[in-house]
N, C-alpha and C positions, 0 to 999 in steps of 0.2 A: 504494500500500500504506500503510495507516494505521500510525503508530508507536504501539506499545503503551506505555502509561504504567506504569512499574514500581510494584509495591506489595508489602507484606509480608502473610504469612498473619495472620489475626486472632489476637490474643493473643500475638504475638511482637514483639521489638523489636531494633533495631540499638543498639550501644553505640559512641559516638564516642570519640576519644582522651581527652577530659576524663573521660567516664564510666568508661572502662577504667582510667585511672590511679587514680581514686577507688575503683573496685571492687577493684583490685589492692591498694590500701592496706588495705582491710578484709580481703581474703583472706589477704594476707601476714601480717597481725597474727594472724589465727586459726591459720594454719599454723604460725607460730613457736611459738604457745602449745601447740598439740597436740604438736609435736615435743619441746618442753621437758618435757612430761609423759610422754614415752615412747610416744606413739601413732605407728603406722606407716601410711603412705598406701597404699591400694589403689585400683584402678579396675576397673569391670566394663563390659561392652559396652552401647552405647546400646539395643540390642534384646535381648530375652530370648524364649525360647519362650513362647507363650501359655499352655502348660500350667503354666509356672512362675508366671505372673502371675495367672491366673484364680482366683477364689475366695479370694483373700488379702485383699481390701479391701472385702468385702461387695458386695451387688448393685449399689449405686450406683457403687462403684469399678470394677466390671467394665464398666459403661456408659461410664466415662470413660477406658478404655484406648484408646490409638491403636493400631489394628491395621495390620499391614504386609501388603500383598497379596503372595502368592507370586510369585516371578519367573517369567518366561516366560508361557505361556498359562495364567494363573491360574484361568481359568473352565472348563478342560477336563473336570474331574471333576463339574461341576454338571449335574444333569439337570432337566427341566421340573418333575418332582414336588417336587424340593428347593426350587425357586423358589416353588412354591405354599405350601410349608410355612413360608416366611419365613426371616429371617436366622439363627435358631439352627441350622437345618439347613444353610444355605449357608456360614456363616462357617468351620467347621472345614475345608471343602474349598477355600477360597480364601485363608485366612490361617493361617499356623502361628506367626507371630512378632508381637510387639508392642513398642512403645517402653516403656522402663522408666517406672514410675509413681512410684516412690520409690527410696531407696537401701537400705531395710531388707530387703526381700524378696531382692534380688540379693545382699546381704551374707549372709543366711541360707543361700542356695544356695551361695555361695562357701565358707562355713565347712564345710558338709556335704561338698562335693566335695573340699576340701583338708584335711579334719580330721586326716589322718595326717602332714601336713607343718607344721601350725600348732602353735606352742607356746602352751599355755593357761596363765594367762589371756591372751587375745589382745586387744590394744588397737589398734583400727584407726580411721583416719579416711578420709573419702571426700568429695570436692568435685566434683560433676558435675551437668549439667543433667538434669531429669526432665520428663516430658510428661504433661499431663492435658487431655482434651477437655472442659474446663470452659467455662462461659459467661464470656468475658473481661469484666472490670470493673476499676475502679481498684484497684491493688494485687493483682490476681489475673490471672495470665498462663497461657498454655497451655504455654509453655516457661520454666522458671525453674531456678535453681541451688539445690541442697540441699547442706548442709555439715554432715555427720554425724560424730560420734565415739561409738564404743561400746567397752565392755569386755565380753567374753563369757568364760564359764568360771570365774566366781567369784561367791560371795555376799557378799564382803567389802564393808563399808560405806565403806571407804577410797575406793572408786570413786565413791560419791555425794559424798564430801568433795571429790574432785578435780574433779567437775563444777562445784561451787560455786566452787572456786578458779580454774578455767579461765575461767568466765564473768566473774568479778571482774577477772582479768588483762586479758582482751580488752577489756572496757568501759573499764578504766583507760587502756589504750593508745590506744583510739579517742577518748578524751576525753568519754565519756558518763558523767555523774556522778549524774544524778537518775533512779534506776531501782530496781526491786525484783525480787529473785529469790524468787518465791513457791514455797514448798515444802509438800508434804503427803504423806500415805502412804495408798495404796489401802486398807490394813487399817483405818485410822482411819475411813474412809468406810463400810466394811463394818460396823465396830463401832457407828457412829452409827445405821445402819439397824436393827441388832439391838436396841439398847437403847430405841429409840422404838417397838419392836414391829412393825417392817415388814421383817423379815429377808429378805435376798436381793433387796431392791428398791432397792439403792443407785444402780443405773443411772438409774432414773426419778427418784429423789430428787435426784440430782446435776444432771440435765438442768434441773430446775426451779430448784434453788438457784443454779446457774450464772448465772441471769439476775438475781440479786439486785442487782448494780450497776446494771443497766439499768432494771429495772421496780420495784424496791423490795419490801420484805417483804410488804406487803398483797397485792400481785398474785401473789407467789410462793405465798402461802397459798392463794389462789383456785385457782391451777394445781394444787397438790398435792391439793386437795379434788376437783377435776375428775378427777384420776388415781386417785380412790378411796382416798386416804390417810385414815385415821381422824382425826377432829378432835383426839382425845387425842394421837395421834402428832405431829400438826403443832404442837400447843402445847408438846410436850416439846422441840421444836427451838429454841424461842425463845432460850434462853440461848446456844446455839451461834452463832446468826446475829448476836447482838450482841457477840460476843467482840472486844474491841479492845485488849487489853493487850499486854505484851511476850511474846516467844516462851515464856519460862520460865513465866510466869503462865498462859498458855493451856494449856501442857502439864500444869501442876499441876491446873488446873480439869478437864481431860479425864480425868485419872487417876481422879477421883471419878465424873465423868459416865459413864465407860465401864467402871466397876469390874465390871459383870456380863458384859462381853464379853472373852473371852480374846484373840480376834483383834485387837480394838481396842487392848488394852493392849500387844500385841506391836508394833503400828504405832507407838504412843507411844514404846516402848523403842528402836525402830530410829531414829526421828527424833531422840530425845535423844542417841543414840550418835553420829549424824552431827554434831550441834552440839558435842558433847564433843570429837570429833576435830578440829573446826575450831579450838577453843581450844587443844588440845594442839599443833596445827601452828603456833600463834602468830598466828592471824588472828582477826578479830572477826565478830560477827553483823551488822555493818553491811551494809545492802542485803538481808539474808536475812530473809524474812518468812514465818512459819508461817501459812498460810492454810487454816483448817479446812474451808472449803467449796470449795477448788480441786479441780476434777474434770476430767480430760482423759484420753483414751485408755483409758477404762474397760474396753474389750473386751480389751485386751492387757496393760495395766500391772498389776503385782501388788504392788509395794512403793512406793518413793518416786516422787513425781510432781513435776516442775518446770515452772515457766513464768516467763519473764522479761518484765516490762513496763517500758517507759520512760515516765516520768511527764511530763505537760504537753506531749504531742505527739498528733497526730491518730491515729497508728497505734498499735494496742494491743500485742499480744504479738509479740516479736521472736525468741523462742527457747523451746524446750520439750523435755521428754523424761521419762524415767522408767525404773523397774526392771521387767523382764519375766522370767517364769520359764521360758518355753519358746519361744525364738526359732526353733529349727530343727525343732520337732516336726512341722510340716507336711511336711518332707522326710525324715521317718523317723529323725531323730536326737533322742532325747528328753533332757530334763533339762539343756539348756544354758541356764543363767541368765545374764542380762546386764543392763547398764544403759547407756542411751545418751541422747544429746540432739542437737539440731539447731539451728544458727544460721540464721535467715532472712536471707540476705545482701541480698536485694532490700529487705526491710523495714528492715534496719540502714542501708542506703544512704539510703532515704527519710527515716529519722529524723535521720541526720547532716546531710542536705541541709536539712531543716526547721530544725534547730538551728544551721545554718551553721557547723559545726565541722570541715569538711574542711581539713587543713593543706595549703595550696596549694603549699608548698615540696616536697611529696612527688610532685608531678606529674612525668610522664616528659618533662621539658622538656630541650631542647638547652641546654647552658650557654653555648656560645660559637659564633658564626658568623664564619668567615673571609671577609673581603670583599677585593676586588682591582679594579684599574683596567684590566688588560690581560693578555695571554698570560703575560708574565714573572711578574706577580703571581700568576696562577693556578697556574703551575708551582711557584713558591716556596710558595704556600699548601698545595699537596698535601704538601710535605715537613713543614710545620708540623702539618698535620692528622694525619699518621702519629704525630708525637711526642706530640700531645695525647691521642690515643686510646690510645697505649701506656701512658699514665699514668692511664687510666680516666676521662678527662674527656669527657663527651658533647659531641661537636662536629660541625660541618658546614662544608663549603666551598660557597660559593654556586656552583651548577653552571654558570652562564652568565656570559659576559663582557658587562658592560653598565653602565648608570649606577649610581653608588654609592648614589644616593637610593633606587632600586628595591630594592637589597640591604638597606638599612637598614629600609625599610618591611616587608620580609619578616621581618626579625629582630623588629621591633615586633609584627607580627601573631602571630608564634609565641611571643611573650613570652620571647624569648631575652635573658638579662640582659647578656651581654657580646658585643662584636664586636672582631675583630682587623682592623685596616686595614693593607693592604700597598701602599705607594707605592714610588716609585723609591728614596727615601732608605733606607727600611726594607730593601729588597732588597739595596742596596749594602752596608749596614752589618750585614747578617744579624741584624737585630733586628725588633721589631714595635711597632705602636701598639695599645695595648689601651684600649678605651673601655667604661666602665660606663654602660649605657643608663639605669639607674635614677637615678644621681646626675649623669650628664652629664660626669663627669671623664674625662680622657684622658691617658695617659702613654706615653712611648716606653721600652720595657724590653727586656731580653734574653729569648729564648725560655724559658730556665730560670726566670727571675723571673716571667714570665707564668704558667707552669705552677704555680708556688708560689702566686701570688695566686688563681688559679682553683680550686686544690684547697682553699684555706682560706676560700673565700667561699661 
């Protein structure tokens, strides 16, 4: 019988102890921040009914849903005619459930199902894996974590302020210093398309302008012309594309540029209010960049739009979000406005890895290993182990009796900084020898003194 070589499904990965410790450092930082701002954690099941998921992500999203076959004889209801008609006919008979594709649709379902028990505004965060049947490539996986925070049930722009503050706090704690929180407002984009004479075409306009960084203004103009934008409209965009001043100057310029558009001016007013709130809170506009051509999520965002970019690294955007007017409308509950955003945990990991800024002291390392020469030492070691753990010191007793060199090699490989050595003298005098493997120093001390040293190092 041939032995099967184990493998992983494409687009998935294992996380070893080092990666998990680093991921937990990122996730714990984010969770602490969410809690500090009054967000409460929820979880939803890995699978949802297909009726909940289908039709919420566009045709492409429907293709990327992982479907789960019905349990038991899943094919029992399928007849030959169904098979001839193809998968649209067969699918509803063999699969009723799918793996969740994002956290937003399950959140909307949760809000609708629990609307009588939730106190609005409802501030929730959710950190769970999602699944997409995408083509795997660098930085794109079929299973990955999303880390979302949303406030629903209020139009207050304090929510937008808090998103800026949470992003700033998380990045400061992670040690990422060179980044921009790009902000815009969907209403400003609507206003721009109105005043250049292409009303209602902001979607197409933004798809082209979005490529500005990559292909330059010349090529963007060509693309707009191909999309049948009038030459006059394209030339009116020129001053927008070349805006490079401070946030306040850009806003002042746009007040004139958008003076004919009521919607556009409302967008400016909203953005100004968020920046005013930031100053009232006692924070600054450092890292906050009003990007007039930032366009994302145009099918659902109705107000503020956010995107966070870390500079001078290969990965682009690490976080994004925005304000939406109708989160729960698809489930029959209208008028629930909200604002939310998502941290890309995998991308943040790659950024920190590239910058080499993971604090190694945060790893889940054992602090001290108890070593011994014989049964007596092993038994005494168990008593010491209990005392150390009672004081919250991460500790291990080498589980086998054997050469001390083997035990020290184990400590070295696991990067355990301290070892306790228990020989006959130590057992008789009820003390221990504590060795610092980093400095090589060794001293014989009481158990209490060893605990003190370990706690303070």
